[in-house]
C-alpha atoms as an extended CHARMM CRD file, in Angstrom:
* protein
*
       261  EXT
         1         1  MET       CA            261.0590000000      143.4850000000       24.7550000000  PROA      1               0.0000000000
         2         2  ILE       CA            258.9160000000      146.5170000000       25.5510000000  PROA      2               0.0000000000
         3         3  ARG       CA            255.8960000000      146.8900000000       23.3150000000  PROA      3               0.0000000000
         4         4  LEU       CA            254.8890000000      150.4220000000       22.3980000000  PROA      4               0.0000000000
         5         5  ARG       CA            251.2900000000      151.4300000000       21.8800000000  PROA      5               0.0000000000
         6         6  GLY       CA            250.1870000000      151.1090000000       18.2910000000  PROA      6               0.0000000000
         7         7  MET       CA            253.0250000000      148.7910000000       17.3000000000  PROA      7               0.0000000000
         8         8  SER       CA            252.5870000000      145.0840000000       16.6730000000  PROA      8               0.0000000000
         9         9  ARG       CA            255.1290000000      142.6160000000       17.9300000000  PROA      9               0.0000000000
        10        10  SER       CA            255.7250000000      141.4280000000       14.4050000000  PROA      10              0.0000000000
        11        11  ALA       CA            256.5330000000      144.8690000000       13.0180000000  PROA      11              0.0000000000
        12        12  SER       CA            259.7800000000      144.8020000000       11.0850000000  PROA      12              0.0000000000
        13        13  VAL       CA            262.5920000000      147.2550000000       11.6880000000  PROA      13              0.0000000000
        14        14  ARG       CA            262.9480000000      149.4510000000        8.6100000000  PROA      14              0.0000000000
        15        15  GLU       CA            266.0300000000      151.5800000000        8.3660000000  PROA      15              0.0000000000
        16        16  PRO       CA            265.1980000000      155.2530000000        7.7350000000  PROA      16              0.0000000000
        17        17  SER       CA            265.5040000000      156.8360000000        4.3350000000  PROA      17              0.0000000000
        18        18  PRO       CA            268.0200000000      159.6960000000        3.8940000000  PROA      18              0.0000000000
        19        19  GLY       CA            265.2930000000      162.3310000000        3.8080000000  PROA      19              0.0000000000
        20        20  ASN       CA            263.6280000000      161.1240000000        6.9880000000  PROA      20              0.0000000000
        21        21  VAL       CA            266.7790000000      160.6830000000        9.0020000000  PROA      21              0.0000000000
        22        22  LEU       CA            268.4560000000      164.0000000000        8.2190000000  PROA      22              0.0000000000
        23        23  ALA       CA            266.7430000000      166.0680000000       10.9030000000  PROA      23              0.0000000000
        24        24  ALA       CA            267.3950000000      163.4010000000       13.5100000000  PROA      24              0.0000000000
        25        25  LEU       CA            271.0700000000      163.1090000000       12.8330000000  PROA      25              0.0000000000
        26        26  LEU       CA            271.7120000000      166.8320000000       12.7330000000  PROA      26              0.0000000000
        27        27  ALA       CA            270.7950000000      166.7690000000       16.4240000000  PROA      27              0.0000000000
        28        28  ALA       CA            273.6650000000      164.3970000000       17.2180000000  PROA      28              0.0000000000
        29        29  THR       CA            275.2710000000      166.7960000000       19.6870000000  PROA      29              0.0000000000
        30        30  SER       CA            272.2640000000      166.3520000000       21.9600000000  PROA      30              0.0000000000
        31        31  ILE       CA            272.7760000000      162.5900000000       21.6740000000  PROA      31              0.0000000000
        32        32  ALA       CA            276.4050000000      163.0400000000       22.6210000000  PROA      32              0.0000000000
        33        33  ALA       CA            275.4040000000      164.9460000000       25.7330000000  PROA      33              0.0000000000
        34        34  LEU       CA            273.6740000000      161.8400000000       27.0790000000  PROA      34              0.0000000000
        35        35  ILE       CA            276.0970000000      159.0280000000       26.3450000000  PROA      35              0.0000000000
        36        36  LEU       CA            277.6190000000      157.4340000000       29.4310000000  PROA      36              0.0000000000
        37        37  VAL       CA            277.0440000000      160.2900000000       31.8520000000  PROA      37              0.0000000000
        38        38  LEU       CA            274.2590000000      158.3040000000       33.4340000000  PROA      38              0.0000000000
        39        39  ALA       CA            276.0370000000      155.6460000000       35.4390000000  PROA      39              0.0000000000
        40        40  PRO       CA            279.6320000000      156.0080000000       36.5600000000  PROA      40              0.0000000000
        41        41  GLN       CA            280.7870000000      152.7870000000       38.2130000000  PROA      41              0.0000000000
        42        42  SER       CA            283.6720000000      151.5730000000       40.2650000000  PROA      42              0.0000000000
        43        43  GLY       CA            286.2300000000      149.4150000000       38.5020000000  PROA      43              0.0000000000
        44        44  ALA       CA            285.0020000000      146.2810000000       40.2590000000  PROA      44              0.0000000000
        45        45  ALA       CA            281.3510000000      146.9580000000       39.4620000000  PROA      45              0.0000000000
        46        46  GLN       CA            282.1840000000      147.7680000000       35.8660000000  PROA      46              0.0000000000
        47        47  THR       CA            284.0930000000      144.5290000000       35.4100000000  PROA      47              0.0000000000
        48        48  ALA       CA            281.3460000000      142.4640000000       36.9890000000  PROA      48              0.0000000000
        49        49  ALA       CA            278.6570000000      144.0500000000       34.8320000000  PROA      49              0.0000000000
        50        50  SER       CA            280.4410000000      143.8240000000       31.5060000000  PROA      50              0.0000000000
        51        51  GLY       CA            282.5240000000      140.6990000000       31.8950000000  PROA      51              0.0000000000
        52        52  GLN       CA            285.4850000000      142.6030000000       30.4510000000  PROA      52              0.0000000000
        53        53  THR       CA            288.8850000000      143.5940000000       31.8200000000  PROA      53              0.0000000000
        54        54  PRO       CA            289.0100000000      146.4010000000       34.4070000000  PROA      54              0.0000000000
        55        55  GLY       CA            289.1160000000      149.9810000000       33.1880000000  PROA      55              0.0000000000
        56        56  ARG       CA            286.8230000000      152.5520000000       31.7320000000  PROA      56              0.0000000000
        57        57  PHE       CA            287.1030000000      152.5960000000       27.9590000000  PROA      57              0.0000000000
        58        58  ASP       CA            284.5540000000      155.3930000000       27.8210000000  PROA      58              0.0000000000
        59        59  MET       CA            286.9390000000      157.5870000000       29.8200000000  PROA      59              0.0000000000
        60        60  VAL       CA            289.5370000000      157.0780000000       27.0870000000  PROA      60              0.0000000000
        61        61  VAL       CA            287.3110000000      157.8030000000       24.1120000000  PROA      61              0.0000000000
        62        62  ARG       CA            284.3610000000      159.9330000000       25.1340000000  PROA      62              0.0000000000
        63        63  GLY       CA            286.1220000000      163.2980000000       25.4300000000  PROA      63              0.0000000000
        64        64  ASP       CA            287.2870000000      163.1660000000       21.8150000000  PROA      64              0.0000000000
        65        65  MET       CA            283.9690000000      161.6620000000       20.7220000000  PROA      65              0.0000000000
        66        66  PHE       CA            281.9710000000      164.5050000000       22.2740000000  PROA      66              0.0000000000
        67        67  SER       CA            284.3500000000      167.0950000000       20.8210000000  PROA      67              0.0000000000
        68        68  GLY       CA            284.0340000000      165.4300000000       17.4490000000  PROA      68              0.0000000000
        69        69  MET       CA            280.2580000000      165.5390000000       17.5700000000  PROA      69              0.0000000000
        70        70  ALA       CA            280.5440000000      169.2300000000       18.4160000000  PROA      70              0.0000000000
        71        71  GLY       CA            282.5480000000      169.8750000000       15.2530000000  PROA      71              0.0000000000
        72        72  ASP       CA            286.1780000000      168.9630000000       16.0100000000  PROA      72              0.0000000000
        73        73  HSD       CA            287.0090000000      166.6420000000       13.1080000000  PROA      73              0.0000000000
        74        74  GLU       CA            290.4870000000      165.8130000000       14.3960000000  PROA      74              0.0000000000
        75        75  ALA       CA            289.0480000000      164.7520000000       17.7400000000  PROA      75              0.0000000000
        76        76  MET       CA            286.5220000000      162.5220000000       16.0060000000  PROA      76              0.0000000000
        77        77  ASP       CA            289.2890000000      160.9320000000       13.9480000000  PROA      77              0.0000000000
        78        78  ARG       CA            291.2340000000      160.1990000000       17.1340000000  PROA      78              0.0000000000
        79        79  ALA       CA            288.2040000000      158.6590000000       18.8170000000  PROA      79              0.0000000000
        80        80  MET       CA            287.4010000000      156.4920000000       15.8230000000  PROA      80              0.0000000000
        81        81  LYS       CA            291.0330000000      155.3760000000       15.6080000000  PROA      81              0.0000000000
        82        82  VAL       CA            291.0130000000      154.3250000000       19.2630000000  PROA      82              0.0000000000
        83        83  CYS       CA            287.8480000000      152.2850000000       18.6920000000  PROA      83              0.0000000000
        84        84  GLU       CA            289.1860000000      150.7260000000       15.5020000000  PROA      84              0.0000000000
        85        85  GLN       CA            292.4840000000      149.7620000000       17.1220000000  PROA      85              0.0000000000
        86        86  ARG       CA            290.5740000000      147.9820000000       19.8640000000  PROA      86              0.0000000000
        87        87  LEU       CA            288.3730000000      146.2430000000       17.3050000000  PROA      87              0.0000000000
        88        88  GLU       CA            291.3940000000      145.1100000000       15.3000000000  PROA      88              0.0000000000
        89        89  LYS       CA            292.6400000000      143.2990000000       18.3950000000  PROA      89              0.0000000000
        90        90  ASN       CA            289.1980000000      142.0290000000       19.3460000000  PROA      90              0.0000000000
        91        91  PRO       CA            286.2940000000      142.3910000000       16.8670000000  PROA      91              0.0000000000
        92        92  LYS       CA            283.9360000000      141.4590000000       19.7000000000  PROA      92              0.0000000000
        93        93  ASP       CA            284.9550000000      144.2760000000       22.0250000000  PROA      93              0.0000000000
        94        94  SER       CA            281.4750000000      145.4540000000       22.9930000000  PROA      94              0.0000000000
        95        95  GLU       CA            282.5340000000      148.8490000000       24.3380000000  PROA      95              0.0000000000
        96        96  ALA       CA            284.5150000000      149.7720000000       21.2420000000  PROA      96              0.0000000000
        97        97  LEU       CA            281.6570000000      148.5280000000       19.0490000000  PROA      97              0.0000000000
        98        98  VAL       CA            278.9570000000      150.5890000000       20.7280000000  PROA      98              0.0000000000
        99        99  TRP       CA            280.9890000000      153.7950000000       20.6430000000  PROA      99              0.0000000000
       100       100  HSD       CA            282.1070000000      153.2270000000       17.0630000000  PROA      100             0.0000000000
       101       101  GLY       CA            278.5270000000      152.5360000000       16.0380000000  PROA      101             0.0000000000
       102       102  SER       CA            277.2460000000      155.6980000000       17.6950000000  PROA      102             0.0000000000
       103       103  ALA       CA            279.9100000000      157.7250000000       15.9000000000  PROA      103             0.0000000000
       104       104  LEU       CA            278.9520000000      156.1630000000       12.5690000000  PROA      104             0.0000000000
       105       105  VAL       CA            275.3480000000      157.2570000000       13.0770000000  PROA      105             0.0000000000
       106       106  PHE       CA            276.5990000000      160.7880000000       13.6970000000  PROA      106             0.0000000000
       107       107  GLN       CA            278.8550000000      160.6810000000       10.6320000000  PROA      107             0.0000000000
       108       108  ALA       CA            275.9330000000      159.4550000000        8.5500000000  PROA      108             0.0000000000
       109       109  GLY       CA            274.1390000000      162.6900000000        9.4080000000  PROA      109             0.0000000000
       110       110  GLN       CA            277.0640000000      164.6880000000        8.1040000000  PROA      110             0.0000000000
       111       111  MET       CA            277.0710000000      162.6580000000        4.9040000000  PROA      111             0.0000000000
       112       112  PHE       CA            273.3560000000      163.2030000000        4.3570000000  PROA      112             0.0000000000
       113       113  ARG       CA            273.7870000000      166.9120000000        4.9750000000  PROA      113             0.0000000000
       114       114  SER       CA            276.4840000000      167.0970000000        2.2930000000  PROA      114             0.0000000000
       115       115  GLY       CA            274.3420000000      165.1460000000       -0.1660000000  PROA      115             0.0000000000
       116       116  ASP       CA            276.3040000000      161.9020000000        0.0780000000  PROA      116             0.0000000000
       117       117  TYR       CA            273.2530000000      159.6990000000        0.5370000000  PROA      117             0.0000000000
       118       118  ALA       CA            274.8190000000      156.4340000000       -0.6170000000  PROA      118             0.0000000000
       119       119  ASN       CA            277.6260000000      156.4990000000        1.9480000000  PROA      119             0.0000000000
       120       120  GLY       CA            275.3080000000      157.9860000000        4.5540000000  PROA      120             0.0000000000
       121       121  LYS       CA            272.9210000000      155.0690000000        4.2560000000  PROA      121             0.0000000000
       122       122  GLN       CA            275.7730000000      152.5770000000        4.5580000000  PROA      122             0.0000000000
       123       123  ALA       CA            277.1100000000      154.3720000000        7.6330000000  PROA      123             0.0000000000
       124       124  ILE       CA            273.8210000000      154.4990000000        9.5010000000  PROA      124             0.0000000000
       125       125  VAL       CA            272.9720000000      150.8780000000        8.7860000000  PROA      125             0.0000000000
       126       126  ARG       CA            276.4410000000      149.8260000000        9.9560000000  PROA      126             0.0000000000
       127       127  GLY       CA            276.2210000000      152.0840000000       13.0120000000  PROA      127             0.0000000000
       128       128  PHE       CA            272.9190000000      150.5940000000       14.1410000000  PROA      128             0.0000000000
       129       129  ARG       CA            274.2750000000      147.0860000000       13.5060000000  PROA      129             0.0000000000
       130       130  GLU       CA            277.4190000000      147.7110000000       15.5520000000  PROA      130             0.0000000000
       131       131  MET       CA            275.4590000000      149.0690000000       18.5000000000  PROA      131             0.0000000000
       132       132  ASP       CA            273.0740000000      146.1150000000       18.3380000000  PROA      132             0.0000000000
       133       133  ASN       CA            275.9630000000      143.6550000000       18.1840000000  PROA      133             0.0000000000
       134       134  ALA       CA            277.5930000000      145.3350000000       21.1740000000  PROA      134             0.0000000000
       135       135  VAL       CA            274.4910000000      144.8530000000       23.3100000000  PROA      135             0.0000000000
       136       136  ALA       CA            274.1320000000      141.2750000000       22.0830000000  PROA      136             0.0000000000
       137       137  LEU       CA            277.7050000000      140.5960000000       23.2190000000  PROA      137             0.0000000000
       138       138  ALA       CA            277.2300000000      142.2380000000       26.6350000000  PROA      138             0.0000000000
       139       139  PRO       CA            273.4750000000      142.3560000000       27.2940000000  PROA      139             0.0000000000
       140       140  ASP       CA            273.7980000000      143.1650000000       31.0020000000  PROA      140             0.0000000000
       141       141  SER       CA            276.5470000000      145.7710000000       30.7000000000  PROA      141             0.0000000000
       142       142  LEU       CA            275.8330000000      149.4000000000       31.4580000000  PROA      142             0.0000000000
       143       143  THR       CA            278.6930000000      150.3010000000       29.1180000000  PROA      143             0.0000000000
       144       144  THR       CA            276.7340000000      148.9910000000       26.1410000000  PROA      144             0.0000000000
       145       145  LEU       CA            273.1330000000      149.5950000000       27.1930000000  PROA      145             0.0000000000
       146       146  ILE       CA            273.5750000000      153.2630000000       28.0810000000  PROA      146             0.0000000000
       147       147  PRO       CA            275.3860000000      154.4220000000       24.9230000000  PROA      147             0.0000000000
       148       148  ARG       CA            272.9710000000      152.5840000000       22.6420000000  PROA      148             0.0000000000
       149       149  GLY       CA            269.9100000000      153.6980000000       24.5700000000  PROA      149             0.0000000000
       150       150  ALA       CA            271.0400000000      157.3290000000       24.6160000000  PROA      150             0.0000000000
       151       151  SER       CA            271.9310000000      157.3190000000       20.9220000000  PROA      151             0.0000000000
       152       152  LEU       CA            268.6700000000      155.7020000000       19.8470000000  PROA      152             0.0000000000
       153       153  LEU       CA            266.5210000000      157.8450000000       22.1270000000  PROA      153             0.0000000000
       154       154  GLY       CA            268.1040000000      160.9760000000       20.6780000000  PROA      154             0.0000000000
       155       155  TYR       CA            267.6740000000      159.6320000000       17.1740000000  PROA      155             0.0000000000
       156       156  ALA       CA            264.0360000000      158.6860000000       17.6660000000  PROA      156             0.0000000000
       157       157  SER       CA            263.1010000000      161.9480000000       19.3840000000  PROA      157             0.0000000000
       158       158  HSD       CA            264.3270000000      164.0190000000       16.4370000000  PROA      158             0.0000000000
       159       159  SER       CA            263.1640000000      161.8270000000       13.5710000000  PROA      159             0.0000000000
       160       160  SER       CA            260.8050000000      163.4050000000       11.0430000000  PROA      160             0.0000000000
       161       161  ASP       CA            259.1140000000      160.0200000000       10.5260000000  PROA      161             0.0000000000
       162       162  PRO       CA            257.7930000000      158.6690000000       13.8630000000  PROA      162             0.0000000000
       163       163  ALA       CA            256.6100000000      155.4060000000       12.3090000000  PROA      163             0.0000000000
       164       164  ARG       CA            260.1170000000      154.5430000000       11.1390000000  PROA      164             0.0000000000
       165       165  ALA       CA            261.6300000000      155.6860000000       14.4230000000  PROA      165             0.0000000000
       166       166  ARG       CA            259.3360000000      153.5880000000       16.6580000000  PROA      166             0.0000000000
       167       167  PRO       CA            261.4030000000      150.3640000000       16.5400000000  PROA      167             0.0000000000
       168       168  ARG       CA            264.4740000000      152.3260000000       17.6090000000  PROA      168             0.0000000000
       169       169  LEU       CA            262.4950000000      154.1040000000       20.3270000000  PROA      169             0.0000000000
       170       170  GLU       CA            261.2960000000      150.7230000000       21.5800000000  PROA      170             0.0000000000
       171       171  MET       CA            264.8820000000      149.4950000000       21.7440000000  PROA      171             0.0000000000
       172       172  ALA       CA            266.0420000000      152.6400000000       23.5720000000  PROA      172             0.0000000000
       173       173  LEU       CA            263.3260000000      152.3130000000       26.1980000000  PROA      173             0.0000000000
       174       174  ALA       CA            264.1330000000      148.6410000000       26.7110000000  PROA      174             0.0000000000
       175       175  ASP       CA            267.7810000000      149.5900000000       27.2610000000  PROA      175             0.0000000000
       176       176  TYR       CA            266.9020000000      152.3160000000       29.7560000000  PROA      176             0.0000000000
       177       177  GLU       CA            264.4390000000      150.1370000000       31.6570000000  PROA      177             0.0000000000
       178       178  LYS       CA            267.1010000000      147.4340000000       31.9410000000  PROA      178             0.0000000000
       179       179  VAL       CA            269.6660000000      149.9650000000       33.1640000000  PROA      179             0.0000000000
       180       180  LEU       CA            267.1890000000      151.0810000000       35.8300000000  PROA      180             0.0000000000
       181       181  SER       CA            266.7350000000      147.4670000000       36.9240000000  PROA      181             0.0000000000
       182       182  LEU       CA            270.4820000000      146.7660000000       36.9940000000  PROA      182             0.0000000000
       183       183  GLN       CA            271.1320000000      149.8850000000       39.0680000000  PROA      183             0.0000000000
       184       184  LYS       CA            268.4300000000      149.1760000000       41.6300000000  PROA      184             0.0000000000
       185       185  PRO       CA            270.7730000000      147.7990000000       44.3360000000  PROA      185             0.0000000000
       186       186  GLU       CA            272.8920000000      150.9740000000       44.3210000000  PROA      186             0.0000000000
       187       187  TRP       CA            270.2840000000      153.4710000000       43.1420000000  PROA      187             0.0000000000
       188       188  GLU       CA            270.2100000000      155.6180000000       46.2700000000  PROA      188             0.0000000000
       189       189  ARG       CA            273.9970000000      156.0100000000       46.1750000000  PROA      189             0.0000000000
       190       190  LEU       CA            274.1570000000      157.2370000000       42.5850000000  PROA      190             0.0000000000
       191       191  PRO       CA            274.6890000000      160.9690000000       41.9210000000  PROA      191             0.0000000000
       192       192  VAL       CA            271.6640000000      163.1470000000       41.2600000000  PROA      192             0.0000000000
       193       193  HSD       CA            272.9210000000      163.6720000000       37.7150000000  PROA      193             0.0000000000
       194       194  SER       CA            273.0120000000      159.9350000000       36.9980000000  PROA      194             0.0000000000
       195       195  ARG       CA            269.5320000000      159.3100000000       38.3740000000  PROA      195             0.0000000000
       196       196  GLY       CA            268.0550000000      162.4760000000       36.9090000000  PROA      196             0.0000000000
       197       197  GLU       CA            269.2950000000      161.8010000000       33.3870000000  PROA      197             0.0000000000
       198       198  LEU       CA            268.0370000000      158.2330000000       33.3640000000  PROA      198             0.0000000000
       199       199  LEU       CA            264.5750000000      159.0520000000       34.7370000000  PROA      199             0.0000000000
       200       200  SER       CA            264.3050000000      162.0880000000       32.4460000000  PROA      200             0.0000000000
       201       201  GLY       CA            265.1410000000      159.9330000000       29.4560000000  PROA      201             0.0000000000
       202       202  LEU       CA            262.4900000000      157.4310000000       30.4490000000  PROA      202             0.0000000000
       203       203  ALA       CA            259.8720000000      160.1570000000       30.9440000000  PROA      203             0.0000000000
       204       204  ALA       CA            260.6500000000      161.7210000000       27.5780000000  PROA      204             0.0000000000
       205       205  GLY       CA            260.7620000000      158.3660000000       25.8140000000  PROA      205             0.0000000000
       206       206  TRP       CA            257.4920000000      157.0430000000       27.1970000000  PROA      206             0.0000000000
       207       207  LEU       CA            255.7230000000      160.2960000000       26.3820000000  PROA      207             0.0000000000
       208       208  GLN       CA            256.9360000000      160.0180000000       22.8080000000  PROA      208             0.0000000000
       209       209  ALA       CA            255.7770000000      156.3970000000       22.7860000000  PROA      209             0.0000000000
       210       210  GLY       CA            252.2500000000      157.5570000000       23.5860000000  PROA      210             0.0000000000
       211       211  ASP       CA            252.1230000000      156.5920000000       27.2610000000  PROA      211             0.0000000000
       212       212  ALA       CA            251.6990000000      159.8970000000       29.0850000000  PROA      212             0.0000000000
       213       213  ALA       CA            250.7090000000      158.1310000000       32.3070000000  PROA      213             0.0000000000
       214       214  LYS       CA            253.9900000000      156.2480000000       32.4610000000  PROA      214             0.0000000000
       215       215  ALA       CA            255.9040000000      159.4120000000       31.5980000000  PROA      215             0.0000000000
       216       216  ARG       CA            254.2570000000      161.1830000000       34.5230000000  PROA      216             0.0000000000
       217       217  THR       CA            255.1850000000      158.2940000000       36.8140000000  PROA      217             0.0000000000
       218       218  TYR       CA            258.8710000000      158.8680000000       36.0680000000  PROA      218             0.0000000000
       219       219  ALA       CA            258.4670000000      162.6250000000       36.4490000000  PROA      219             0.0000000000
       220       220  GLN       CA            256.8920000000      162.0300000000       39.8600000000  PROA      220             0.0000000000
       221       221  ARG       CA            259.8530000000      159.8660000000       40.8490000000  PROA      221             0.0000000000
       222       222  ILE       CA            262.2000000000      162.7000000000       39.9370000000  PROA      222             0.0000000000
       223       223  VAL       CA            260.2750000000      165.1180000000       42.1470000000  PROA      223             0.0000000000
       224       224  GLN       CA            260.1120000000      162.6880000000       45.0520000000  PROA      224             0.0000000000
       225       225  GLU       CA            263.6780000000      161.3580000000       44.8840000000  PROA      225             0.0000000000
       226       226  MET       CA            265.5750000000      164.5160000000       43.9040000000  PROA      226             0.0000000000
       227       227  PRO       CA            263.8560000000      167.3920000000       45.7440000000  PROA      227             0.0000000000
       228       228  GLY       CA            265.4310000000      170.7840000000       45.2030000000  PROA      228             0.0000000000
       229       229  SER       CA            267.3380000000      169.7120000000       42.0870000000  PROA      229             0.0000000000
       230       230  ARG       CA            266.9930000000      171.2060000000       38.6280000000  PROA      230             0.0000000000
       231       231  TYR       CA            265.6110000000      167.8540000000       37.5340000000  PROA      231             0.0000000000
       232       232  ALA       CA            262.8180000000      168.1620000000       40.0800000000  PROA      232             0.0000000000
       233       233  ALA       CA            261.9950000000      171.7190000000       39.0030000000  PROA      233             0.0000000000
       234       234  ARG       CA            261.7460000000      170.6250000000       35.3810000000  PROA      234             0.0000000000
       235       235  ALA       CA            259.6180000000      167.5990000000       36.2550000000  PROA      235             0.0000000000
       236       236  GLN       CA            257.3000000000      169.7110000000       38.4300000000  PROA      236             0.0000000000
       237       237  ALA       CA            256.6720000000      172.0750000000       35.5380000000  PROA      237             0.0000000000
       238       238  PHE       CA            255.7510000000      169.1230000000       33.3460000000  PROA      238             0.0000000000
       239       239  LEU       CA            253.4280000000      167.6480000000       35.9840000000  PROA      239             0.0000000000
       240       240  ALA       CA            251.7450000000      171.0200000000       36.5830000000  PROA      240             0.0000000000
       241       241  ALA       CA            250.9370000000      171.5920000000       32.9130000000  PROA      241             0.0000000000
       242       242  ALA       CA            247.2330000000      171.4880000000       32.0960000000  PROA      242             0.0000000000
       243       243  THR       CA            247.9050000000      169.2440000000       29.1150000000  PROA      243             0.0000000000
       244       244  SER       CA            250.9530000000      167.1120000000       28.4030000000  PROA      244             0.0000000000
       245       245  PRO       CA            253.1020000000      168.1340000000       25.4410000000  PROA      245             0.0000000000
       246       246  ALA       CA            253.3780000000      165.6870000000       22.5900000000  PROA      246             0.0000000000
       247       247  GLN       CA            257.0580000000      165.2820000000       23.3420000000  PROA      247             0.0000000000
       248       248  LEU       CA            259.5280000000      166.3340000000       26.0250000000  PROA      248             0.0000000000
       249       249  ASP       CA            262.7160000000      168.0070000000       24.8680000000  PROA      249             0.0000000000
       250       250  TRP       CA            264.7630000000      167.7490000000       28.0330000000  PROA      250             0.0000000000
       251       251  PRO       CA            268.4540000000      168.5090000000       27.4490000000  PROA      251             0.0000000000
       252       252  CYS       CA            271.1180000000      167.0420000000       29.6800000000  PROA      252             0.0000000000
       253       253  LEU       CA            271.6120000000      169.0690000000       32.8760000000  PROA      253             0.0000000000
       254       254  GLY       CA            275.1150000000      169.5050000000       34.2080000000  PROA      254             0.0000000000
       255       255  CYS       CA            276.9290000000      167.2390000000       31.7490000000  PROA      255             0.0000000000
       256       256  HSD       CA            280.6630000000      166.8980000000       32.4010000000  PROA      256             0.0000000000
       257       257  VAL       CA            280.6260000000      169.3510000000       35.2920000000  PROA      257             0.0000000000
       258       258  GLY       CA            279.8720000000      167.0000000000       38.1430000000  PROA      258             0.0000000000
       259       259  THR       CA            276.6190000000      166.3310000000       39.9430000000  PROA      259             0.0000000000
       260       260  ALA       CA            273.6900000000      168.4900000000       38.9080000000  PROA      260             0.0000000000
       261       261  ARG       CA            271.7990000000      170.0030000000       41.7890000000  PROA      261             0.0000000000
C-alpha cells in the first residue's frame, strides 16, 4: 500500500464525523464526473480483468447514477434498484457493490445536509465498506478500482479535515497507481480523455498528499504524452507556476462527450 508523507503505517482508518464530511460530500457531482470515464475496455479485456461475465454493467447504471448525483432523484432510485437487484442475485457482485457504495456516500451527504446525521453516518460507513469489499473481491479489475479511486479522491480532496481524509486519499492513490500499471500494455492506444483523467487524478492526489515532486512528474507526463490537448495546457500552467498550489482542483475535461482534445 502507498504510504503518504506524515502518515504512519499503523495509523487507523477513522470514519469522518458528520461535521467534517459535509463539505466533501456536497461536492459529489465532481466525484460523479470521474467515475468510470477513465478506462473504457473491450468486452474481452473487461472479462479478463474482472473475472466476471461479459458486458459493461457501468454502461447500464452510470447514466442514471450521474443524473441522480446531479439532482434527479428518480434516476438515482433507478440506479440503486439496478444495483440492488444484482446484489440480491449475487451479494458478491463487485461491480454492483462499488457503484452502490459510491451512491451511498453521495446519499450520506444529502442526509447530513438535511440534518439527518444518524442515518448519514450509517450510509457513509456502509458506502465505504461496500466499495472496499468490491475491490477485495476483484482487486485487479478496472471496474472496481476506478470507481472507488475516483470516489475516494473526490471525497478526500474536498474534506474539511485532511487528517481524517488521509487514509482514504492513500487508498485512492493506490487504486489509481494500480490502474496505471494494469493499463500499461495498452496505454498508448487509450483515448486522450482516459489517459488525461488518470494522470490528472494522480497529479492532484499526490500534491494533496504532500509530494509536489511526484505531482509534477505526472504533470510532465501529460505535457509530453498529450501535446496540444486541454490536459497538456492545464498541466503546463501548473508546471510554469512559480510556486505549487496546496491542492489542484482539476475538473474532468470532456466527460461523456468523447475524447477530449
